[in-house]
C-alpha positions, 0 to 999 in steps of 0.5 A: 903547554910547552915551556910552562905556558898556558894556552891563554898565554899562547892566545895573548902571544898570537894576538901580539904577533898578529898582522894588521889589515893590508895597507895597500888594499885599504888604500886601493879600496879607498881610492875606488870608493872615491871613483864610484857613481855617488856623491862623496860620502853619500853612503855614510858608514857603509863606505868605511865598512867596505874599506875596512872589510877590504883591508882585512881581506886584502882586496879593493873589491871584496865579497862576503861569500862564506860567513860562519856563525858559531854558537857556544853554550856553557852552564854557570854555577852562579845560578845557585845565587838566584840570578836568572829567571830560568833554570840551567836546564834551559841551556841544554834545551836551547842547544837542542833547538839550535841543532834542530834549526828552530831558534832565531839565529838559525833563521838569520844564519840561513837568510844571510848564507852563513854556515852555523855551528853549535859547540856545547861545552861540558853542559853537565859540569857547570863552572864553579859558583864564582861567589865561592871559588874561581869559575874555572881552573887554568886548565878549564880556561885553556880547554874553553879557549882552545874549543873556540880557537878550533871551531873557526873555519879557516876558509870563512871570510866573516865570523859571528860568535853567539852564546847560550848559557843561563846565568851568563849576563851575570858573568859578562857583568862581572867581567865588565866590572872587573875590567872597567870599574864603576860600580856593580849596579851599572853593569847589572841588567835584567838578563832573561827578565829579572824584576827589580829585586832580581837585578839588585840581587845580581848586582850584589852577586857581582860585587861579592864575586869581584871583591872575593877574587880581586887580588887574584885577577892580575890579568884580563885572562885571570878575570876570565878564569875567575868570573867568566864562563866556558862559552865566554872563553870560547868566544874569546878564543874564536875571536882571537883565532879570527884575528890571526887568520885575517877574518873580520868579526861582527860582535854581538851583544853584551856577553860577546863584547864582554868576552871580546873585552878580555882580548882588548885589555890583553893586547892593544888593537886586538879587536881592530878586525871587529865591528859592533853589530848592534846595541843591546837593550842589556843595561851595560852594553852601551857602556861596554861599547864605549869602553871598547870604542865601538859604534854599533851598526844597528839599534833595534832593542834586541836582547836575545843573544845567540849572535842574533844582532850580529847576524842581522848586521851581516846584511849591513856588511853585505850591502856595504860590500855589494855597493863598493865592489859592484857599483860602476865608477864614473868613467865606467858608467860614462857619467860626469863627475863634475 
């Protein structure tokens, strides 16, 4: 990058300079909400959701017309440590399934009218085993961030990012442990279906990796480079790009929120344009949501990844916006408001 800056540096700078929601639109949406034919607060969180979305889209009567779902895929060298119930080849196979329209996320994207894109990130070249070396070099981190940044459609009005990558719950847990502390075991879950011994092995891998790189992880982006993965970096790049474009984001589960936490720890308020779509069954996710101060919209026992929980939450947001923008006011309906 120019002046010796990396793309990671530029992402952080862009977040620092990014605008917030349109205050006038927020005020107008809140005022409209108070006039609709319902008791005050009767639609609960849907009211707040519609006002939040309207603020980011700059209107008091928003619509969700062009959602985008992006699935990023990457492979992880740390699978050599036996931390997954599935081999790395499954990543390539699942990418083919996404592209053929056969995965759960394909059905959910279609259901809610979302454009879906699949971005595979050097699947033939896994990241380094981060118990031995940094997962990514600075150049590799930049390339993955750039891939995510460039994948966002500037014409979309809502973004969901999902992932596929055997071993990536270990990377997510290592990021969470490095950023928020505690102990490795509290962040390690069953992932693709590990037994108790497998979870213990995963926790040990996370502990060893974070201990190895602790001195070099001097910033959140350095954490991402040392114990993350290409698809996590790409998700972070896409979420950051959405913020600069004023596109609201629905966050998916543990892996997506781990990627997003890099941004949140880099710049205060970096995730103000994002809501949590759901609470995953992956053990560390609720702790990560608490650290990010995000209350999930759904709790359905999901742990699939692929952006599936966030995609389901598109329906919740569409419902909130439809009620807010489509309902009549008391005056329009000729109904007494008391």
